[in-house]
N, C-alpha and C positions, 0 to 999 in steps of 0.2 A: 504494500500500500504506500502510495506517495502522497504527501500532503502539500498543500499550496504554499508557495513561497511567501514569506513576509516582506513587507516593504523594507528596502535597504537604505541605509544612509547614503546620500549623494556624495559625501566627501570621500574620495577614493585615493587620495594622495599617498597614504601609507597603509594600504589594506593588505591583509594576508588572509587567504582562504585555507582553513583546516578541514580536511576530509578524513573521516575515520570510520572504521567498522568495528563493532563490538558484539560479543556473543552473550546473549541474555542468560543462558543456562550453563555458564562456565564462569569461574572466578575471573574478574577483570578489574582493571584500574581506570576504566573510562571516565567515571565521575571525577576522579582526582586529576586526570589528564585534562579534562574540559576546564576545570578550575584553573589549572596552571596556564593553559593556553589563554584563557580569558584575562589573566593577570598582567599581560604585556602592557608596558607603559608607552612604548614608542611606536606601536603598531595597533591599528584597529583590526581586531580579529573577528572573523565570521566563521562559525563552525557548522558543518553539516555532517551528521553521523548516520550510519545505517546500522540497524539492529538485526542480528540473526538469532533465530531460535524462539522459544516460547517463554512467556513470563512478563511481568510488569516492567515498564520502562523505569529506569532510575529517575527520581524526581529532578535531579540536576540536568538530565538530558532530554526531558520531555519536549522542550521547545527547540532543541537542536537535533532531534532525530527526525529525518525526512524520509526514511525508508524503513519498512519492517518486512522481514522475510522469515516465515516460521520454519522453513527448511533450509538446507544448505544452498548457498548461492556463491559463485566464484567472486573473490574479493575485487578483482580489477573490473569486472562487469558492474559490480555495485558502485565502485568509484566513478565509473563513466556515467552511470545513472544519476548519481549525486551532482555531477557537474553539468549535466545536459541542459538544465533550464537557465544556466547562468551565462553572463557575458564575462568571460575570464579576463579580458583586458582590463577590467576594473581592479584586478589584484596584482600587486607586485610579485607575489609568490603564492604558489600552491604548496601546502605542507600536508603530507600524507602520513597518517599515524595508525599503528595497530593499537589494540586495547590492553596489552599486557606488558607495558614498559613503565619505567619510572624516570621522571625528568628532574634535572636539577632546578632549583628555584631561579626564576628569571630567565628561563630557557629561551623563550622566543626572542627577547631583546638581545641576549648575548649571542645566540646562535646566528641570527640573521645579520647582526652587525658584522660578524666575521665572514659570513657568506658574501656580503656586499664588499667588504674590505678586500677579499681575494678574488672577486669577480667570478663567482662560481654559478654557472647556469643550472647545474644539477649537483646536489650535495646531500650529505648525510652527516649526522653526528657520529663520532666513534662509539664503540661499545665498551662498557666497563669490563674489567677482566673477570668479574664474577658472574657474567652473563652467559647465556647460551650463545655460542658463536659458531656459525657454519664456516665462515671464511676468516681466518685469523688476521688477515690483512686489514680488517676493519677495527681491530682492537686498538684502544687508545694508546698512544705513544707518549711516554713521560717526557715533559719538557717541550712538547711540540704543540703549537697553536693550531696549525692546519697543514694539510697536504693537498697539492694538486695531483690528481690520480687519473687512471684510466678505468676506474671502477667505482660505482656507487650501487650499493645493494638495494634490492626492492623493498626491504623492510628491516627493522620494524618502523623506521621513520626516515623520510627523505623529503627534499624540497626541490621544486622546479621554479626557475625564474621566468618572468613574463617573456623574455626574449627567446625562450625555447618551447613555449606552448604549442606553436605550430608544428614543431618537429616531434614532440613526444606525446601530445594530447590530441584526441582522446587516446587512452591506452589501447594498445594492440590486443584485442581479445582472443587472438590465436594463442596467447599465453594467459588463460583466464585467471590463474592464481599468481601470475607475475613471473613465475620461474622462467629464466632465460632472458627476460627483458634487460636485465642489468649487463648482459654480455653483448646485446645488440645496441643498446643506447649509446655507448661510446662511439660506435661507427657512425651512427646518425649525427651525433653532435660534432664529430670531427669534420664532417663535410661543410659545416658552417663556422668552424673555428671556435666553437664554444668550449668552455672549461668545465671539468668535473672536479670534485674534491671531497675531502673528509675533514670535518672540524673536530680536532682531537681534544680541545680544551672544554668542550661541552658534552661529555659522553653521557649516553643514556644506559640505563640498566635494563636488561631483558632477561628476567629470571623467573617470572611468575608461572609460566606454563612451558612445558617442553615443546619445542617447535614440531609442527606437523602432527600434533596430538588430536586435532579436530577434523582432519580430512585425510584422504587416502594418498600415501606417499607414492606408491607404484604408478597409479594413474596420472598423478601430477608430474612425475618424472618423465613418463612417456610423452605427455603433452609437451614438456619442455624440449625433449629431443626432437620431436617433430617440428616444433617452432624453430629451433636453431638450425635444423637441416634446410629450412626454407628461407632463412634470413642471413645476411652478412653479419658476422659477429666475431668477437675476440675469443681466443682460447684463454684458459686460466693463466697461463704463463704470460700472455700478452696483456691481460687485464690487471693483474695484481702488481702494478708498477706505480710508484710515486715519481712524478716528473719534477716536482719541486716540493721542498719541505720548509716550513716556516716555524722557527723556534718561538717559544713564548717570550714576549717582550719583557726585558728586565726592568724593574722599577728603578727610577732615577733617584 
């Protein structure tokens, strides 16, 4: 079920759109995440969430939940549906979030300040070392503020700048759970000279649920292989490369 959009504020100078998917009948941090996103001081944050499963909506997310699906629905298909009614050019960034992470206080302001500082069209925060990590390349590096890379993971959180909406959005639903997109995205962005990167100094913790615990690994992996076989993409060796590393600035 989709609900009608509410009237938006016309001041779009510093707007960011947060898109998220949360699972009603599984433990999640969506209410806490929504509060943290809303606490940004230098950005006007609009949130649109999709709820999967059965149960009552959290009170904190009633007005920000625009889709409800009682059964399983692929994540990136839901994200496309959340975006579809909107004029994305109103937003400087689209920020995509899972429901099972923990953010440091002041995350939106600190993270996007560094994304802008380093000119990253596609970016992600690094992962804390006590997180579930599929690709250790994204683990936070001590003493590093940010890296320009050839890889940004599809989750649990990433951002896309307005200059790359036309290249990356809507998401390619040939990879409905997103697997494989992160190896195809660098090829697409390289054609227009756009930069990717990881922000190490604002790491997120991803430890609430074991990954792939709520959907079928084998079918999703097969869909990824089929997607990559039909798209130009980087290998793991080509992707897990930092082209430039920026140390944390020393206090004077």
